[in-house]
N, C-alpha and C positions, 0 to 999 in steps of 0.2 A: 860308261861312265867317264864322263872328263872331270878332273877335280881341278877348278879353279883358285889359284894359287890367292891371299888377299893382298889386294893392293898394298905398295910400300907408304900412300896418302893414308889409310886408315889408319886413326888413331883409336888408343886403347882407351876408356871410357872407366872412371875411379869415380862412384857414390857415393858423398860423406853429407852425413848429416849433424848438425849439432842442437839441441835442445834442452827443455827441463823438463824432466821428470814426474810424474803425478802420482803415479803407483807403479811399485813393483814387486812381481811374483817369483818367489824361488820354488821350483818342484824338485824332488829328491825321494828316493825311494827310501821307506820309514825304517832300513834296515841301517843308514849312514845319519838318520836325525840327530842323535846326539853328538857324533862326532863332529858333523857341522856346527851344530847349535851351542857347541863348547869356544869354537873361536868367534863366531857372530857374536856371544855374549861380551867379547874383549871391545868390542866394538860401540863407540859413544855414538846414540842416535843424532841423526842430524837436527841441529834447529833452525828456527828461521822467524819471520815478524810479523805482524800484522799493523801496518801503519795508514793512518788519513792522513792523506799529504795531495797536494796540490803539484802540478808538471811544475811550475816555476820553484817550487821549496828543493826539487831533484835538483835543480840549475843552480843554488843557492852556493856561494863561492866555499863556503865550509863541507858541504856534502857532495859537493863535485869534486874538490881537491881528494879529499880523504878517500871515501869510497868508491869513485870513479875513476882519478885520474892515476891516483897512488895504489885503489884496492882495485878489488876484481867485484863489486855487487849487483847479484841479481833482483832485475826487480821487475813484476808483473801486477797489471792495476789490472779494476774490474771492468768486464765489458766479454764484448766477442769479436773475432776479425770482420765478422761477417754483417753486423750491425750496431751502432753506435760507435763508442768514439773506445778503444782499446791502446796503449800503451804497455813496451816492452824496454827492459833494457838490461843487456847480456855484454861480456868482453867489450866494454864502452860504447856499443853501437846501441842507440835511439831512436825506436821502431815506432814509428804513429801512425795509426789504422783510422780512417777518418773521415765520415759521413760526407756529405756533397755539401752540405751548408758550411757545417764546422769549418772544411778546408778553403771554401772559398772566402771565408773570415777569417781566416787567418792570415792568409796572404803567403804561405810558403810554397816552395819548390817541393812537388812530388808526381808520383805514378799511378797511372791509371790501378784499381788492384780488384781480382776478384774474376770470374770464370768469364771469360769472354762470350756472348752470346747468351747469355743467360737471363731472360728477359723479367723476368721472377722475383731479380731483386735490385735493389738501387744501388747507382755509382757509388764507387767508393774510390779514395784514393789512400797510397802509402807513403809516409814523408820518413828520410830516413836521414842521422846526424851521426857521426863518430865523435862521440864527444871526449876523445883522447888524441883529437889532431890539435897540433899548436894554434892552430885560430880558432878553436874554441873555447874561446876566453871572454869574459867580461871586456867591452871595452870594443872587441872586434866586429867586423859589420856584421856575418853571418851568426854569431852568437846573438848578439844584441836584437839582430829579425826573430827570432827565436823566443827571446826573451819576452820579448814585445808581445807578441801572441800567446806567450804564456800567459802573461800578466791583464790581458784587454779580452781574450777568446778560451785560451783554454784554462782556464783559472776554476772550474770548479775543484772542489775537494774530492777524492777518491779513491778508495780501497786497495791497498795493493799487499801483495803479498813482497817478501824481501830475505833475502838469504846471501851469506857468502861464501863464493864460488870459490877462493883461493883456497891453497892449500895450508898456508902459513894464518893463525888466527888474528884478526886487527881487533881492534878495540871498538865498540858497539855503542861507548856513550853516547855519542851524537844522535844515535837512533832511537836509543832509549831517551833519550831529552825532546824526541819529540814524539812522545807519550806512545810510543811502539808498543805493541803486545808481544811477548815472545812467546812462541808456538813451539811446541817439541813435535819432531815427527813420531809417528803413531809406532809405538814399539812392534817388532814383528808379532803378528798374529796367525797362530799354528791352528792350519786344517786338516785333519785327515782322514782320509776318503780309504776305506776297506771294500774289500772284495772288487776290485778293479780287476776286469780283465789282462792279463798280460800281451803285451803286444811287442812286436818287434820296432823298436827304436831306433831304425836305419833305413837308409837306403838299399834294396837288395844290391849285394855285387854285379850280378848279373846285367844290373840296369847300367851300372856306372862301366861296366867291361864295356857294353855296346854300344854305349853313348847314345840312348836313348833320351833322348832330350823331354817329350813327349811326357815319357812314363816317368822320370823323373821329377815332372811338374806334378802328375798326379799324384804320386808317392810322397813329395813333400808336402802338397795340398793335406792328404790324410791326416800326415803326422800331426799338422798345423791345427787341424779342425780338433782331431782328439787332444790337445797341449790346451787349447782353447777352452773346451768342456770343461777340463780339468781346475781349470783356473776358475772358469763360472762355478766349481761344486755342483755340476750337472746332474743331477742321476742318469742321466742317458749315458754315462760310462761305468756305471756299476754292472756290474752282472746280473745281479737279480733286478735288472729293470724290465717289468711288465708292461710296459705302456703300450697300448694300442698301435701296431705298424698304420695304423691309418692317419694318428697323430703324428707320429714320427718313424720314420725310416731310418733313423742313423743305427747303424752299426760300427763299431771299433774295428780299423783296420786288421784286416786276417784273424777276426775274432769270432768265435761261437760260444757258446756254453760249455764248452768239452774243454776249451783251455786252463792252463792254470790262470791263478788269482795271484795278486798282487798288493800289495798298499803302498800307497803314495803319502808323503806329507806337502804340503804347501806353506810358507812363509809369505804373509804381506807386508809391504810398507807403503804408508803413504803419507803425502805431505810436498811440501816445495821441497825439492831432491836436486842439487846441483849436479851436472854427468860425472864430477869426478867422485864423488860420494858412488854411484851404481858402477864406474870403472873401479876404483877399489874392492867393493863387494866382490865384482866378477873375481879378481885377481885371487882373493882369500876362497872363495868358493870352488876355484880350477886348482890352487895348492893344497886345500883339506879334501877334497871328495877323491878317494883313492882309485887308483887311473882305471880301473875294471868297471868300477858303476856311471852310472850317466844323472845328468841334471840338465835341469832347463831352467833359463832364468830372460824374465819378461821385464820389458819397462815401458807404462804407457804416460804420454803428453797428458797433461789438461786439456779440457772439450776445447777443439779453435773455432767451432763454427754453432748454430743455432740448432743443429740438427744433434750435436753432442759427437760429431767427426775430432778423432786425434789421430797421433802419430805412435806409430808401437815400435818396437825391435824386438826381437825374442832370437834364443839363441840354444840351440840343443847339442849336449856330448854325447853323442849314442854311448850304450854299454861297450868297454874292452873297443874302444875307438881308434886307438893308434891316434892320437892327432887327429881323426877328422872330426866335422864340426854341420851342423845345419846353421842357416839365421835368414830370418824373415824380417824383409821392412815395409813398412804400412804405413803409408801414407794418406791423409784426408785428403779431398779436396775442397778449399776455400772457396 
């Protein structure tokens, strides 16, 4: 068999995702729970705000200057990307997801949005602005066109979730003056599962040595399915589960009734969380979990469409891994 060398014109691909985390789960063995919790207790629960505002108020000079051009505020309006109107703001980028009627009335320049060829959905458009550009100021043509649309078309008050995504604290007095209600991200909720079969939380070394991609995908899918059921606190992962196999044929990877049992703990946070908070949580967990122990950390965004689809990132460090890890990235179809 001849081996064909890759072309020098083939470029490597790197996939990067930036988003807001709506739900975070940390799964760890129960024997290191106290050690990890002592460190997590030192962390402040991130706060966010709930405000009722029009899009035009976001573009007013005090708000625009303090929170967007100088600060790094994140905002998410009520709605879905697949129906009605939805607005998002992150890193100074304002994205408007509009239905056809609103888009035509607003007179803004945008692009078609959604899955091509989906006859079951109505046409939608996405309009984007970088509000940190020098041209995005009152008195400039492009900005005034957006402000005009906000005054005459996009003028309905909407409920927003707002949080400060910057690493340094900034004054939120202006936000509070707009009658915004401060919310605190829920404190970590503990769920302990007992009697879970102890499964091999790693890809078999033989698969890695042979470069067997099909076997790698199968093993990784099994691990991801098991972690997802633990996150859901499903009784299917409990050793004493006696459900009729006609209703569920699931069994843990390479586990049966004779294997050893273990106990795991799940810590959950829910709220409007900036990615920077998730990154700092990940660093704390990595630096405080013993190197021979394992942990799994997952983050889920808010629902993106009417079907409840969302993006998710899951990370697993196997026990005694010597730097190995597994990471799954799941993206919903809009």
